[in-house]
C-alpha positions as CSV (number, residue, x, y, z in Angstrom):
1,M,-65.9,25.0,-33.0
2,K,-68.1,26.6,-35.7
3,A,-68.6,25.0,-39.1
4,W,-70.9,25.2,-42.0
5,R,-72.6,22.1,-43.4
6,L,-73.3,21.4,-47.0
7,P,-77.1,21.3,-47.6
8,P,-78.3,18.3,-49.6
9,N,-79.8,20.5,-52.4
10,L,-76.3,21.9,-53.3
11,R,-74.5,18.5,-53.6
12,K,-75.2,18.1,-57.3
13,E,-74.3,21.7,-58.2
14,L,-71.0,21.5,-56.2
15,A,-70.1,18.1,-57.7
16,E,-69.8,19.7,-61.2
17,G,-67.2,22.1,-59.8
18,V,-65.7,25.2,-61.4
19,G,-62.8,25.6,-63.8
20,E,-61.3,24.1,-66.9
21,L,-60.9,20.3,-66.9
22,I,-57.5,19.0,-67.8
23,D,-58.4,15.4,-68.4
24,G,-56.4,12.2,-68.3
25,I,-55.5,9.3,-66.2
26,D,-51.7,9.8,-66.4
27,E,-51.2,11.8,-63.2
28,R,-47.8,13.1,-64.2
29,G,-48.9,14.2,-67.7
30,V,-52.0,15.9,-66.3
31,A,-49.9,17.7,-63.7
32,E,-47.5,18.9,-66.4
33,R,-50.4,20.3,-68.5
34,A,-52.0,21.9,-65.4
35,L,-48.7,23.6,-64.6
36,R,-48.6,25.2,-68.0
37,H,-52.1,26.7,-67.3
38,L,-50.9,27.8,-63.8
39,M,-47.9,29.7,-65.2
40,K,-50.5,32.4,-66.2
41,C,-51.4,32.9,-62.5
42,R,-49.9,35.1,-59.9
43,G,-49.6,32.0,-57.8
44,F,-51.7,29.0,-56.9
45,I,-52.9,26.6,-54.3
46,G,-53.6,22.9,-54.7
47,V,-56.4,20.9,-53.2
48,G,-56.1,17.1,-53.0
49,D,-53.3,14.7,-52.2
50,V,-52.6,13.4,-55.7
51,V,-52.8,16.8,-57.4
52,C,-50.5,18.4,-54.9
53,L,-48.0,15.6,-54.9
54,T,-47.8,15.3,-58.7
55,L,-47.6,19.1,-59.2
56,V,-44.6,19.3,-56.8
57,E,-43.0,16.3,-58.5
58,V,-43.1,18.0,-61.9
59,G,-41.7,21.3,-60.6
60,G,-44.8,23.2,-59.4
61,K,-44.5,25.4,-56.3
62,P,-47.9,26.0,-54.9
63,A,-48.3,28.6,-52.2
64,A,-50.3,26.1,-50.2
65,C,-51.6,22.6,-50.5
66,I,-54.7,21.3,-48.7
67,I,-54.6,17.5,-48.2
68,D,-56.1,14.9,-46.0
69,G,-53.7,12.1,-46.5
70,K,-56.2,10.0,-48.5
71,T,-57.3,9.6,-52.1
72,K,-60.8,8.3,-52.7
73,R,-60.9,7.8,-48.9
74,D,-57.9,5.4,-49.2
75,V,-54.5,6.0,-47.6
76,R,-52.1,5.0,-50.3
77,Y,-50.0,7.9,-51.5
78,N,-48.2,8.7,-48.3
79,S,-48.5,12.4,-49.3
80,L,-48.3,13.6,-45.7
81,K,-44.8,12.4,-45.3
82,R,-43.7,13.3,-48.8
83,L,-45.1,16.9,-48.7
84,S,-44.5,17.9,-45.0
85,N,-40.8,18.6,-45.4
86,L,-41.2,20.8,-48.5
87,F,-43.4,23.6,-47.0
88,M,-42.3,26.4,-44.6
89,E,-45.2,25.8,-42.4
90,V,-47.4,22.8,-41.7
91,V,-50.8,23.3,-40.0
92,H,-53.5,20.9,-38.9
93,V,-57.2,21.7,-39.1
94,R,-60.4,19.7,-38.4
95,N,-62.9,19.7,-41.2
96,P,-65.5,17.0,-41.2
97,R,-66.9,15.5,-44.4
98,S,-69.5,17.8,-46.1
99,H,-68.4,20.7,-43.9
100,I,-66.3,23.8,-44.0
101,S,-64.8,24.5,-40.6
102,E,-63.9,27.7,-39.0
103,E,-60.3,26.4,-38.7
104,L,-60.0,25.8,-42.5
105,L,-61.4,29.2,-43.3
106,R,-59.0,30.8,-40.8
107,E,-55.9,29.1,-42.3
108,L,-57.0,30.0,-45.8
109,S,-57.4,33.6,-44.7
110,N,-54.0,33.5,-43.0
111,L,-52.3,32.6,-46.3
112,G,-52.6,36.3,-47.3
113,G,-52.2,35.4,-50.9
114,C,-50.8,32.8,-53.2
115,D,-47.5,34.3,-54.4
116,T,-45.1,32.7,-51.8
117,P,-44.1,29.3,-53.1
118,L,-44.3,26.3,-50.8
119,K,-45.5,28.5,-47.9
120,T,-48.2,26.4,-46.1
121,L,-49.3,22.8,-46.1
122,I,-52.7,22.4,-44.6
123,I,-53.4,18.9,-43.3
124,V,-57.1,18.2,-42.8
125,D,-58.3,15.8,-40.2
126,G,-61.5,14.8,-41.9
127,E,-62.0,15.7,-45.6
128,E,-60.7,18.5,-47.8
129,D,-63.3,18.2,-50.6
130,L,-65.0,21.5,-49.9
131,A,-61.8,23.4,-49.5
132,T,-62.0,24.5,-53.1
133,L,-65.2,26.4,-52.3
134,A,-63.7,27.9,-49.1
135,A,-60.6,29.0,-51.1
136,S,-62.8,30.6,-53.7
137,A,-64.4,32.7,-51.1
138,T,-61.3,33.7,-49.2
139,L,-58.3,33.9,-51.6
140,P,-57.4,37.2,-53.2
141,L,-58.2,37.9,-56.8
142,N,-56.0,36.4,-59.5
143,C,-54.8,33.5,-57.4
144,C,-55.4,30.2,-59.1
145,V,-56.7,27.0,-57.6
146,V,-56.1,23.5,-58.9
147,Y,-57.9,20.5,-57.6
148,G,-58.3,16.8,-58.4
149,I,-61.2,15.1,-60.0
150,P,-60.8,11.4,-59.3
151,D,-60.5,9.2,-62.4
152,K,-60.9,12.3,-64.7
153,G,-58.0,14.7,-64.1
154,V,-57.8,18.1,-62.5
155,K,-59.6,21.4,-62.8
156,V,-57.9,24.8,-62.8
157,F,-59.5,28.2,-62.2
158,K,-58.6,31.8,-61.3
159,I,-60.2,33.7,-58.5
160,T,-62.2,36.4,-60.2
161,P,-64.8,38.7,-58.7
162,E,-67.5,36.4,-60.3
163,V,-66.0,33.3,-58.7
164,K,-65.7,35.0,-55.3
165,T,-69.3,36.3,-55.4
166,S,-70.6,32.9,-56.5
167,A,-68.7,31.1,-53.7
168,R,-69.9,33.5,-51.1
169,K,-73.5,33.1,-52.3
170,L,-73.2,29.3,-52.1
171,L,-71.7,29.5,-48.6
172,Q,-74.7,31.6,-47.4
173,E,-76.8,28.5,-48.1
174,F,-74.8,26.3,-45.8
175,Q,-76.1,25.6,-42.3
176,E,-74.0,26.9,-39.4
177,V,-73.4,24.1,-36.9
178,T,-71.1,23.4,-33.9
179,I,-68.7,20.5,-34.3
């Protein structure tokens, strides 16, 4: 299967992320504040176990969630079991750490948008950290993305032409590999 590997020179740039930081350590409070921002969006997807779980718990209805069953590489939230029954479709993809796999890109493209609540749960075998970048390149304009920043809060952003162009430009610097 084809994948694209993150080059070392982009690690620092991607670590800063994109979007507005909603800071705090109270997961539920952060999720509630994020949800208020997300109300301005046509729909949204979540990336990360804690952010997806807490958003759903406070009444959020993401079109998709991308999770790997771990938080800070620790299996402790049991998010797979708690989220699997809520979504219309559950799909599994392989996506190694520091990569964006062809499978992940295909499933993001298959979403077709972000306005169908609780449509797809994407469970990643590997790591979902770069899914935010993949979503930025593939989701339609005006969808929003929310993702977790461990020990800081979450970031929220809207897919704009500038975000899409920037994401695609970054992806062109990734090295194509076979996994």
